[in-house]
TITIKE-488428 format. One record per atom (N, C-alpha, C): residue number from 1; atom name; x, y, z. Coordinates in nm, 2 decimals. Atoms other than C-alpha are relative to their C-alpha. Layout:
BEGIN
NUM|CA|X|Y|Z
...
This chain:
BEGIN
1|N|-0.02|-0.16|-0.07
1|CA|-3.71|2.91|-8.96
1|C|0.14|0.07|-0.05
2|N|-0.16|-0.05|0.08
2|CA|-3.45|3.17|-9.05
2|C|0.04|0.06|0.15
3|N|-0.13|0.00|-0.09
3|CA|-3.11|3.18|-8.77
3|C|-0.06|0.15|0.05
4|N|-0.05|-0.14|-0.09
4|CA|-3.13|3.53|-8.72
4|C|-0.15|0.06|0.11
5|N|0.12|-0.03|-0.05
5|CA|-3.51|3.56|-8.63
5|C|-0.01|-0.11|0.16
6|N|-0.02|0.11|-0.14
6|CA|-3.43|3.26|-8.40
6|C|0.08|0.05|0.11
7|N|-0.09|-0.10|-0.13
7|CA|-3.16|3.47|-8.22
7|C|-0.09|0.08|0.04
8|N|0.06|-0.12|-0.09
8|CA|-3.38|3.77|-8.20
8|C|-0.08|-0.04|0.10
9|N|0.10|0.06|-0.12
9|CA|-3.64|3.55|-8.01
9|C|0.05|-0.04|0.12
10|N|-0.04|0.06|-0.13
10|CA|-3.42|3.42|-7.78
10|C|0.06|0.13|0.08
11|N|-0.02|-0.16|-0.06
11|CA|-3.27|3.78|-7.70
11|C|-0.09|0.05|0.08
12|N|0.12|-0.05|-0.09
12|CA|-3.57|3.91|-7.64
12|C|-0.09|-0.07|0.11
13|N|0.07|0.10|-0.12
13|CA|-3.68|3.63|-7.42
13|C|-0.13|-0.06|-0.01
14|N|0.13|0.09|0.04
14|CA|-3.95|3.46|-7.64
14|C|0.01|-0.09|0.02
15|N|-0.04|0.14|0.03
15|CA|-3.75|3.16|-7.66
15|C|0.12|0.00|0.15
16|N|-0.10|0.02|-0.09
16|CA|-3.58|3.06|-7.32
16|C|0.01|-0.17|0.03
17|N|-0.03|0.12|0.01
17|CA|-3.36|2.77|-7.35
17|C|0.10|-0.03|0.13
18|N|-0.07|0.01|-0.10
18|CA|-3.23|2.62|-7.03
18|C|0.10|-0.12|-0.07
19|N|-0.10|0.10|0.04
19|CA|-2.87|2.44|-7.05
19|C|-0.04|-0.13|0.00
20|N|0.04|0.17|-0.04
20|CA|-3.00|2.11|-6.92
20|C|-0.07|-0.08|-0.13
21|N|0.07|0.06|0.13
21|CA|-3.23|2.09|-7.20
21|C|0.06|0.03|-0.12
22|N|-0.06|-0.01|0.16
22|CA|-3.03|2.20|-7.47
22|C|0.12|-0.09|-0.02
23|N|-0.06|0.12|0.00
23|CA|-2.79|1.93|-7.37
23|C|-0.08|-0.14|-0.04
24|N|0.08|0.13|-0.02
24|CA|-3.08|1.66|-7.33
24|C|-0.10|0.01|-0.09
25|N|0.12|0.02|0.08
25|CA|-3.31|1.73|-7.62
25|C|0.01|-0.11|-0.09
26|N|-0.01|0.11|0.08
26|CA|-3.18|1.44|-7.85
26|C|-0.04|-0.12|0.06
27|N|0.01|0.12|-0.09
27|CA|-3.24|1.21|-7.56
27|C|-0.20|-0.02|-0.01
28|N|0.16|0.03|0.01
28|CA|-3.58|1.30|-7.59
28|C|-0.10|-0.02|-0.12
29|N|0.05|0.03|0.14
29|CA|-3.60|1.22|-7.94
29|C|-0.06|0.11|-0.05
30|N|0.06|-0.15|0.07
30|CA|-3.67|1.59|-8.06
30|C|0.10|0.06|-0.09
31|N|-0.10|-0.12|0.10
31|CA|-3.53|1.78|-8.37
31|C|0.02|0.12|0.07
32|N|-0.05|-0.16|-0.03
32|CA|-3.37|2.13|-8.31
32|C|-0.13|0.04|0.01
33|N|0.14|-0.07|0.00
33|CA|-3.70|2.29|-8.42
33|C|-0.09|-0.04|0.05
34|N|0.12|0.09|-0.08
34|CA|-3.94|2.07|-8.24
34|C|0.04|0.05|0.14
35|N|-0.01|-0.06|-0.17
35|CA|-3.74|2.19|-7.94
35|C|0.02|0.14|0.06
36|N|0.02|-0.15|-0.02
36|CA|-3.73|2.52|-7.99
36|C|-0.14|0.05|0.02
37|N|0.10|-0.06|-0.02
37|CA|-4.08|2.53|-8.05
37|C|-0.05|-0.03|0.14
38|N|0.06|0.05|-0.15
38|CA|-4.16|2.36|-7.72
38|C|0.03|0.10|0.12
39|N|-0.03|-0.12|-0.05
39|CA|-3.94|2.61|-7.56
39|C|-0.09|0.11|0.00
40|N|0.10|-0.12|0.02
40|CA|-4.13|2.89|-7.69
40|C|-0.10|-0.02|0.06
41|N|0.16|0.01|-0.06
41|CA|-4.46|2.74|-7.62
41|C|0.02|-0.02|0.17
42|N|0.04|0.04|-0.17
42|CA|-4.37|2.64|-7.23
42|C|0.04|0.17|0.05
43|N|-0.04|-0.10|-0.10
43|CA|-4.29|3.04|-7.18
43|C|-0.18|0.06|-0.01
44|N|0.14|-0.06|0.00
44|CA|-4.69|3.09|-7.21
44|C|-0.05|-0.08|0.10
45|N|0.04|0.05|-0.06
45|CA|-4.74|2.87|-6.95
45|C|-0.04|-0.16|-0.03
46|N|0.06|0.16|0.05
46|CA|-4.92|2.48|-6.94
46|C|-0.11|-0.01|-0.05
47|N|0.10|0.06|0.07
47|CA|-5.24|2.54|-7.09
47|C|0.01|0.18|-0.09
48|N|-0.03|-0.13|0.09
48|CA|-5.17|2.78|-7.44
48|C|-0.11|0.02|-0.06
49|N|0.06|0.02|0.12
49|CA|-5.39|2.89|-7.67
49|C|0.02|0.00|-0.13
50|N|-0.01|0.01|0.17
50|CA|-5.40|2.74|-8.02
50|C|0.03|0.09|-0.11
51|N|0.00|-0.11|0.07
51|CA|-5.30|3.03|-8.23
51|C|0.10|-0.03|-0.15
52|N|-0.13|0.06|0.11
52|CA|-5.12|2.89|-8.54
52|C|0.05|0.13|-0.05
53|N|-0.02|-0.16|0.07
53|CA|-5.12|3.25|-8.69
53|C|0.09|0.07|0.06
54|N|-0.08|-0.06|-0.05
54|CA|-4.92|3.40|-8.42
54|C|0.12|-0.09|-0.01
55|N|-0.12|0.09|0.02
55|CA|-4.70|3.10|-8.40
55|C|0.08|0.01|-0.14
56|N|-0.02|0.00|0.15
56|CA|-4.67|3.13|-8.78
56|C|0.11|0.15|0.00
57|N|-0.05|-0.13|-0.02
57|CA|-4.56|3.52|-8.71
57|C|0.13|-0.01|0.04
58|N|-0.13|0.00|-0.11
58|CA|-4.34|3.45|-8.44
58|C|0.10|-0.08|-0.04
59|N|-0.08|0.10|0.10
59|CA|-4.13|3.16|-8.64
59|C|0.03|0.00|-0.13
60|N|-0.01|-0.02|0.16
60|CA|-4.17|3.30|-8.96
60|C|0.01|-0.15|-0.05
61|N|0.00|0.14|0.05
61|CA|-4.28|2.94|-9.06
61|C|-0.18|0.06|-0.07
62|N|0.12|-0.03|0.02
62|CA|-4.59|2.91|-9.27
62|C|-0.09|-0.09|0.07
63|N|0.10|0.05|-0.05
63|CA|-4.93|2.80|-9.12
63|C|0.00|-0.18|0.02
64|N|0.04|0.16|0.02
64|CA|-4.92|2.42|-9.25
64|C|0.16|-0.05|0.07
65|N|-0.12|0.05|-0.08
65|CA|-4.54|2.40|-9.13
65|C|-0.01|-0.03|0.16
66|N|0.06|0.00|-0.10
66|CA|-4.67|2.50|-8.80
66|C|-0.10|-0.10|0.08
67|N|0.12|0.10|-0.02
67|CA|-4.97|2.26|-8.80
67|C|0.10|-0.11|0.03
68|N|-0.10|0.14|0.01
68|CA|-4.69|1.95|-8.88
68|C|0.10|0.00|0.14
69|N|-0.06|0.03|-0.07
69|CA|-4.49|2.05|-8.62
69|C|-0.09|-0.04|0.16
70|N|0.14|0.07|-0.11
70|CA|-4.80|2.02|-8.35
70|C|0.02|-0.12|-0.01
71|N|0.01|0.13|0.03
71|CA|-4.87|1.73|-8.50
71|C|0.09|-0.09|0.08
72|N|-0.12|0.05|-0.03
72|CA|-4.53|1.60|-8.46
72|C|0.02|-0.03|0.14
73|N|0.00|0.00|-0.19
73|CA|-4.52|1.69|-8.09
73|C|-0.07|-0.07|0.06
74|N|0.09|0.05|-0.06
74|CA|-4.85|1.55|-8.05
74|C|0.02|-0.19|-0.01
75|N|-0.08|0.14|0.05
75|CA|-4.72|1.23|-8.19
75|C|0.08|-0.09|0.09
76|N|-0.07|0.02|-0.10
76|CA|-4.44|1.21|-7.98
76|C|-0.01|-0.02|0.15
77|N|0.11|0.01|-0.13
77|CA|-4.65|1.25|-7.65
77|C|0.08|0.14|0.05
78|N|-0.07|-0.16|-0.06
78|CA|-4.52|1.65|-7.60
78|C|-0.09|0.05|0.06
79|N|0.14|-0.09|-0.05
79|CA|-4.84|1.82|-7.63
79|C|-0.13|-0.06|-0.03
80|N|0.15|0.10|0.01
80|CA|-5.21|1.70|-7.60
80|C|-0.04|0.17|-0.08
81|N|0.08|-0.08|0.06
81|CA|-5.44|1.96|-7.82
81|C|-0.16|-0.05|0.06
82|N|0.15|0.03|-0.05
82|CA|-5.80|1.98|-7.67
82|C|-0.09|0.09|-0.03
83|N|0.12|-0.08|-0.02
83|CA|-6.11|2.16|-7.67
83|C|-0.07|0.05|0.15
84|N|0.00|-0.04|-0.18
84|CA|-6.14|2.37|-7.30
84|C|-0.08|0.12|-0.05
85|N|0.08|-0.10|-0.02
85|CA|-6.42|2.62|-7.22
85|C|0.10|0.13|0.09
86|N|-0.09|-0.10|-0.09
86|CA|-6.22|2.96|-7.13
86|C|-0.11|0.08|0.10
87|N|0.02|-0.05|-0.09
87|CA|-6.29|3.21|-6.85
87|C|-0.15|0.06|0.00
88|N|0.12|-0.06|0.03
88|CA|-6.60|3.33|-7.04
88|C|-0.11|-0.08|-0.05
89|N|0.06|0.14|0.07
89|CA|-6.72|2.99|-7.15
89|C|-0.04|0.00|-0.13
90|N|-0.04|0.01|0.18
90|CA|-6.61|3.02|-7.49
90|C|0.09|-0.13|-0.02
91|N|-0.07|0.12|0.04
91|CA|-6.48|2.66|-7.64
91|C|0.09|0.06|-0.12
92|N|-0.10|-0.06|0.07
92|CA|-6.14|2.72|-7.75
92|C|0.13|-0.12|-0.03
93|N|-0.10|0.12|0.02
93|CA|-5.87|2.48|-7.88
93|C|0.16|0.05|0.08
94|N|-0.12|0.01|-0.12
94|CA|-5.56|2.46|-7.60
94|C|0.08|-0.09|-0.07
95|N|-0.09|0.05|-0.01
95|CA|-5.22|2.34|-7.62
95|C|0.02|-0.05|0.13
96|N|-0.04|0.00|-0.16
96|CA|-5.14|2.15|-7.27
96|C|0.16|-0.08|-0.03
97|N|-0.13|0.03|0.02
97|CA|-4.77|2.05|-7.21
97|C|0.01|-0.08|0.16
98|N|-0.03|0.14|-0.13
98|CA|-4.85|1.78|-6.91
98|C|0.11|-0.10|-0.06
99|N|-0.09|0.10|0.02
99|CA|-4.68|1.55|-7.11
99|C|0.14|0.02|-0.05
100|N|-0.14|-0.06|-0.01
100|CA|-4.36|1.73|-7.17
100|C|0.03|0.01|0.12
101|N|-0.11|0.01|-0.16
101|CA|-4.31|1.81|-6.80
101|C|0.00|-0.12|0.05
102|N|-0.02|0.16|-0.04
102|CA|-4.35|1.44|-6.75
102|C|0.11|-0.07|-0.04
103|N|-0.11|0.02|0.06
103|CA|-4.13|1.35|-6.96
103|C|0.15|0.05|0.03
104|N|-0.11|-0.07|-0.06
104|CA|-3.87|1.61|-6.84
104|C|0.06|-0.04|0.15
105|N|-0.03|0.05|-0.15
105|CA|-3.91|1.47|-6.48
105|C|0.05|-0.11|0.00
106|N|-0.09|0.13|-0.01
106|CA|-3.85|1.12|-6.58
106|C|0.15|0.00|-0.03
107|N|-0.09|0.03|0.05
107|CA|-3.57|1.21|-6.75
107|C|0.14|0.07|0.11
108|N|-0.08|-0.05|-0.11
108|CA|-3.43|1.44|-6.45
108|C|0.03|-0.12|0.07
109|N|-0.01|0.11|-0.12
109|CA|-3.50|1.17|-6.20
109|C|0.13|-0.10|-0.03
110|N|-0.07|0.11|0.03
110|CA|-3.29|0.93|-6.41
110|C|0.12|0.03|0.00
111|N|-0.15|-0.07|-0.05
111|CA|-2.99|1.14|-6.40
111|C|0.04|0.04|0.09
112|N|-0.06|-0.02|-0.15
112|CA|-2.98|1.21|-6.04
112|C|0.00|-0.11|0.06
113|N|-0.03|0.18|-0.05
113|CA|-3.02|0.82|-5.99
113|C|0.10|-0.03|-0.07
114|N|-0.13|0.07|0.04
114|CA|-2.73|0.77|-6.21
114|C|0.14|0.11|0.04
115|N|-0.09|-0.06|-0.09
115|CA|-2.52|1.07|-6.04
115|C|0.01|-0.05|0.10
116|N|0.01|0.06|-0.10
116|CA|-2.61|0.94|-5.73
116|C|0.11|-0.14|0.02
117|N|-0.04|0.07|0.01
117|CA|-2.51|0.62|-5.83
117|C|0.16|-0.02|0.01
118|N|-0.15|-0.04|0.07
118|CA|-2.16|0.74|-6.00
118|C|0.05|0.04|0.13
119|N|-0.08|-0.09|-0.09
119|CA|-2.10|0.98|-5.68
119|C|0.03|-0.15|0.14
120|N|0.01|0.09|-0.04
120|CA|-2.16|0.65|-5.48
120|C|0.11|-0.09|0.04
121|N|-0.10|0.06|0.03
121|CA|-1.91|0.42|-5.66
121|C|0.12|0.09|0.01
122|N|-0.17|-0.10|-0.04
122|CA|-1.61|0.70|-5.64
122|C|0.01|-0.02|0.15
123|N|0.00|-0.03|-0.17
123|CA|-1.69|0.74|-5.26
123|C|0.08|-0.12|0.05
124|N|-0.04|0.13|-0.06
124|CA|-1.63|0.36|-5.24
124|C|0.14|-0.04|-0.02
125|N|-0.10|-0.01|0.05
125|CA|-1.33|0.39|-5.44
125|C|0.09|0.08|0.08
126|N|-0.09|-0.10|-0.10
126|CA|-1.17|0.67|-5.23
126|C|0.04|-0.07|0.11
127|N|-0.04|0.04|-0.14
127|CA|-1.20|0.50|-4.91
127|C|0.06|-0.13|-0.04
128|N|-0.08|0.12|0.00
128|CA|-1.07|0.17|-5.05
128|C|0.15|0.02|-0.03
129|N|-0.12|-0.07|0.02
129|CA|-0.78|0.35|-5.17
129|C|0.09|0.05|0.12
130|N|-0.08|-0.07|-0.15
130|CA|-0.70|0.53|-4.84
130|C|0.00|-0.12|0.09
131|N|-0.01|0.09|-0.10
131|CA|-0.74|0.21|-4.65
131|C|0.10|-0.06|-0.06
132|N|-0.13|0.05|0.03
132|CA|-0.51|0.02|-4.87
132|C|0.13|0.06|0.00
133|N|-0.11|-0.06|0.02
133|CA|-0.26|0.29|-4.90
133|C|0.07|0.07|0.12
134|N|0.00|-0.10|-0.13
134|CA|-0.30|0.43|-4.54
134|C|0.02|0.12|0.03
135|N|-0.04|-0.15|0.03
135|CA|-0.29|0.78|-4.62
135|C|-0.12|0.07|-0.04
136|N|0.07|-0.11|0.07
136|CA|-0.53|1.08|-4.74
136|C|0.01|-0.01|-0.15
137|N|0.04|-0.05|0.13
137|CA|-0.61|1.10|-5.11
137|C|0.06|0.17|0.01
138|N|-0.04|-0.17|0.06
138|CA|-0.46|1.43|-5.24
138|C|-0.11|0.05|-0.12
139|N|0.09|-0.06|0.10
139|CA|-0.67|1.64|-5.46
139|C|0.00|-0.03|-0.12
140|N|-0.07|0.04|0.12
140|CA|-0.46|1.53|-5.75
140|C|-0.06|-0.15|-0.03
141|N|0.03|0.17|-0.01
141|CA|-0.55|1.15|-5.65
141|C|-0.14|-0.01|-0.05
142|N|0.12|0.00|0.05
142|CA|-0.92|1.25|-5.68
142|C|-0.05|0.03|-0.11
143|N|0.01|-0.02|0.13
143|CA|-0.89|1.41|-5.99
143|C|0.01|-0.13|-0.11
144|N|-0.02|0.13|0.09
144|CA|-0.77|1.08|-6.13
144|C|-0.11|-0.07|0.03
145|N|0.12|0.12|0.01
145|CA|-1.01|0.85|-5.99
145|C|-0.15|0.05|-0.06
146|N|0.11|-0.05|0.05
146|CA|-1.28|1.10|-6.13
146|C|0.00|-0.04|-0.13
147|N|-0.03|0.02|0.18
147|CA|-1.11|1.06|-6.49
147|C|-0.03|-0.17|0.02
148|N|0.01|0.19|0.01
148|CA|-1.14|0.65|-6.44
148|C|-0.15|-0.02|-0.01
149|N|0.14|0.04|0.02
149|CA|-1.52|0.68|-6.40
149|C|-0.07|0.08|-0.09
150|N|0.01|-0.07|0.12
150|CA|-1.54|0.95|-6.67
150|C|0.01|-0.08|-0.11
151|N|0.02|0.14|0.09
151|CA|-1.40|0.64|-6.88
151|C|-0.03|-0.11|0.02
152|N|0.08|0.11|-0.03
152|CA|-1.64|0.42|-6.77
152|C|0.06|-0.12|0.04
153|N|-0.12|0.09|-0.07
153|CA|-1.37|0.19|-6.56
153|C|-0.10|-0.06|0.08
154|N|0.06|0.04|-0.08
154|CA|-1.56|-0.08|-6.37
154|C|0.01|0.05|0.16
155|N|-0.03|0.00|-0.12
155|CA|-1.55|-0.01|-6.01
155|C|0.07|-0.11|0.08
156|N|-0.05|0.10|-0.08
156|CA|-1.47|-0.35|-5.88
156|C|0.14|-0.03|-0.07
157|N|-0.14|0.00|0.07
157|CA|-1.20|-0.35|-6.17
157|C|0.10|0.07|0.06
158|N|-0.05|-0.11|-0.08
158|CA|-1.06|-0.06|-6.03
158|C|0.07|-0.02|0.12
159|N|-0.04|0.02|-0.12
159|CA|-1.02|-0.20|-5.68
159|C|0.11|-0.14|-0.06
160|N|-0.05|0.07|0.04
160|CA|-0.87|-0.49|-5.84
160|C|0.17|0.03|-0.05
161|N|-0.07|-0.05|0.00
161|CA|-0.61|-0.29|-5.97
161|C|0.08|0.06|0.13
162|N|-0.03|-0.06|-0.14
162|CA|-0.58|-0.12|-5.65
162|C|0.13|-0.11|0.08
163|N|-0.06|0.12|-0.06
163|CA|-0.49|-0.48|-5.52
163|C|0.15|-0.05|-0.06
164|N|-0.12|0.04|0.06
164|CA|-0.22|-0.54|-5.77
164|C|0.12|0.09|0.00
165|N|-0.10|-0.12|0.00
165|CA|-0.03|-0.25|-5.72
165|C|0.05|0.00|0.16
166|N|-0.04|-0.02|-0.14
166|CA|-0.03|-0.30|-5.36
166|C|0.08|-0.12|0.04
167|N|-0.07|0.10|-0.03
167|CA|0.07|-0.64|-5.38
167|C|0.15|-0.03|-0.11
168|N|-0.15|-0.06|0.09
168|CA|0.37|-0.50|-5.64
168|C|0.04|0.09|0.14
169|N|-0.07|-0.12|-0.07
169|CA|0.48|-0.27|-5.34
169|C|-0.04|0.12|-0.04
170|N|0.02|-0.16|0.07
170|CA|0.33|0.05|-5.53
170|C|-0.12|0.03|0.05
171|N|0.13|-0.03|-0.05
171|CA|0.09|0.27|-5.37
171|C|-0.02|0.16|-0.07
172|N|0.03|-0.12|0.12
172|CA|0.08|0.54|-5.70
172|C|-0.14|-0.03|-0.05
173|N|0.13|0.05|0.06
173|CA|-0.26|0.58|-5.86
173|C|0.09|0.05|-0.17
174|N|-0.04|0.02|0.16
174|CA|-0.02|0.67|-6.19
174|C|0.00|-0.14|-0.03
175|N|0.00|0.19|0.05
175|CA|0.08|0.26|-6.13
175|C|-0.15|-0.03|-0.05
176|N|0.10|0.06|-0.02
176|CA|-0.28|0.20|-6.09
176|C|-0.08|0.02|-0.15
177|N|0.05|-0.06|0.13
177|CA|-0.37|0.41|-6.40
177|C|0.06|-0.09|-0.14
178|N|-0.08|0.08|0.11
178|CA|-0.11|0.22|-6.63
178|C|-0.08|-0.13|0.02
179|N|0.04|0.12|0.01
179|CA|-0.24|-0.13|-6.51
179|C|-0.15|0.02|-0.08
180|N|0.17|0.02|0.07
180|CA|-0.63|0.00|-6.60
180|C|0.04|0.02|-0.15
181|N|0.00|-0.02|0.13
181|CA|-0.50|0.12|-6.93
181|C|0.10|-0.15|-0.07
182|N|-0.07|0.10|0.09
182|CA|-0.29|-0.18|-7.02
182|C|-0.12|-0.14|0.01
183|N|0.14|0.16|0.03
183|CA|-0.60|-0.44|-6.94
183|C|-0.09|0.08|-0.11
184|N|0.14|-0.06|0.12
184|CA|-0.85|-0.18|-7.14
184|C|0.06|-0.05|-0.17
185|N|-0.04|0.03|0.14
185|CA|-0.60|-0.26|-7.44
185|C|-0.02|-0.11|-0.03
186|N|0.05|0.17|0.05
186|CA|-0.66|-0.64|-7.41
186|C|-0.15|-0.03|-0.01
187|N|0.14|0.02|0.00
187|CA|-1.01|-0.56|-7.38
187|C|-0.03|-0.05|0.13
188|N|0.11|0.08|-0.11
188|CA|-1.09|-0.64|-7.02
188|C|-0.03|0.12|0.06
189|N|0.04|-0.09|-0.08
189|CA|-1.32|-0.43|-6.87
189|C|-0.11|-0.03|0.12
190|N|0.01|0.02|-0.13
190|CA|-1.45|-0.63|-6.59
190|C|0.07|-0.10|0.09
191|N|-0.09|0.08|-0.06
191|CA|-1.34|-0.85|-6.32
191|C|0.00|-0.15|-0.09
192|N|0.00|0.15|0.11
192|CA|-1.48|-1.17|-6.54
192|C|0.08|0.00|-0.06
193|N|-0.11|0.04|0.11
193|CA|-1.27|-1.04|-6.80
193|C|0.15|-0.02|0.04
194|N|-0.14|0.05|-0.06
194|CA|-0.99|-1.05|-6.56
194|C|0.03|-0.12|0.04
195|N|-0.04|0.15|-0.01
195|CA|-1.02|-1.39|-6.46
195|C|0.01|-0.06|-0.09
196|N|-0.03|0.07|0.15
196|CA|-1.05|-1.54|-6.82
196|C|0.12|0.03|-0.01
197|N|-0.13|-0.01|0.06
197|CA|-0.73|-1.37|-6.93
197|C|0.08|-0.04|0.11
198|N|-0.11|0.06|-0.09
198|CA|-0.56|-1.48|-6.59
198|C|0.01|-0.15|-0.05
199|N|0.02|0.16|0.04
199|CA|-0.69|-1.84|-6.65
199|C|0.07|-0.05|-0.16
200|N|-0.06|0.03|0.15
200|CA|-0.59|-1.81|-7.03
200|C|0.15|0.02|0.02
201|N|-0.17|0.02|-0.04
201|CA|-0.22|-1.72|-6.91
201|C|0.03|-0.09|0.07
202|N|-0.08|0.13|-0.08
202|CA|-0.16|-1.96|-6.64
202|C|-0.01|-0.12|-0.08
203|N|-0.02|0.12|0.14
203|CA|-0.27|-2.23|-6.91
203|C|0.10|0.01|-0.06
204|N|-0.11|-0.04|0.12
204|CA|-0.04|-2.08|-7.17
204|C|0.10|-0.04|0.10
205|N|-0.08|0.05|-0.08
205|CA|0.21|-2.09|-6.90
205|C|0.05|-0.14|0.03
206|N|-0.03|0.14|-0.01
206|CA|0.17|-2.44|-6.80
206|C|0.07|-0.06|-0.09
207|N|-0.01|0.07|0.15
207|CA|0.19|-2.57|-7.17
207|C|0.16|0.08|-0.02
208|N|-0.10|-0.07|0.06
208|CA|0.50|-2.35|-7.23
208|C|0.11|-0.09|0.11
209|N|-0.03|0.05|-0.13
209|CA|0.66|-2.50|-6.88
209|C|0.02|-0.14|-0.08
210|N|0.00|0.14|0.05
210|CA|0.55|-2.86|-7.02
210|C|0.11|-0.01|-0.12
211|N|-0.12|0.01|0.15
211|CA|0.72|-2.80|-7.36
211|C|0.13|-0.01|0.00
212|N|-0.13|-0.01|-0.05
212|CA|1.02|-2.69|-7.18
212|C|0.03|-0.16|0.05
213|N|-0.04|0.11|-0.03
213|CA|1.04|-2.94|-7.00
213|C|0.03|-0.16|-0.07
214|N|-0.04|0.08|0.12
214|CA|1.02|-3.19|-7.28
214|C|0.13|0.01|-0.05
215|N|-0.16|-0.04|0.09
215|CA|1.32|-3.01|-7.48
215|C|0.08|-0.06|0.10
216|N|-0.15|0.03|-0.09
216|CA|1.53|-3.07|-7.17
216|C|0.01|-0.15|-0.01
217|N|-0.07|0.19|-0.02
217|CA|1.46|-3.47|-7.15
217|C|0.03|0.00|-0.11
218|N|-0.06|0.02|0.10
218|CA|1.55|-3.48|-7.50
218|C|0.15|0.06|-0.01
219|N|-0.11|-0.06|-0.01
219|CA|1.86|-3.29|-7.45
219|C|0.06|-0.08|0.11
220|N|-0.07|0.07|-0.08
220|CA|1.97|-3.48|-7.15
220|C|0.02|-0.17|-0.03
221|N|0.05|0.11|0.04
221|CA|1.85|-3.82|-7.31
221|C|0.18|-0.05|0.01
222|N|-0.14|0.06|0.06
222|CA|2.19|-4.02|-7.29
222|C|0.04|-0.11|-0.08
223|N|0.01|0.12|0.10
223|CA|2.21|-4.20|-7.61
223|C|0.09|-0.14|0.00
224|N|-0.13|0.10|-0.04
224|CA|2.57|-4.37|-7.51
224|C|-0.07|-0.14|0.05
225|N|0.09|0.10|-0.08
225|CA|2.34|-4.55|-7.26
225|C|-0.09|-0.13|-0.06
226|N|0.09|0.08|0.09
226|CA|2.05|-4.66|-7.52
226|C|0.08|-0.07|-0.06
227|N|-0.07|0.12|0.13
227|CA|2.33|-4.84|-7.76
227|C|0.03|-0.11|0.10
228|N|-0.02|0.11|-0.08
228|CA|2.45|-5.01|-7.45
228|C|-0.10|-0.12|0.01
């Protein structure tokens, strides 16, 4: 399809492209041309007279290319091609978009659930911080916490970082941010990862102490007493 013709159709209102769908069409396993063709079809409603010649003229594609587009969308479960009676009792080929709207509904519900879950986790961290710090968070604090979730930091791991900051007598989010950054560099993404890392560090510390004690024992050995 010619890009100038595509822009002309969009400007004329023949193709309405919702921003949400523009961001999400790849998640629906759609190619760009398939997506735009779907947007074009949905302007005609749910039951569309199957008119390959009109589609061909509007999209500046050959009829063969239009038929191939429809086949792909049918295979992917976005459109149905059926023969139905019109108002005059004449049988005609129509395209139905019920499947497309069902897929879109599932996608939107999933996004809303994710957002609801994320918002709940953020609210939990806000409350935890205010409880531990004994103060109300500032707008800057809220932005920092939001950034942690944008970076996919685990909620429980964030709370562990808060605990460590409080234990060290520090009550700033920049300090917590530094803790999370350092943990991230070590590949620590969950509380379980942190526990494993702490166990390894404790083991290494104990081994170093034992090694140090042995060295001191050798230094303190009284060789003169041994000769006696």
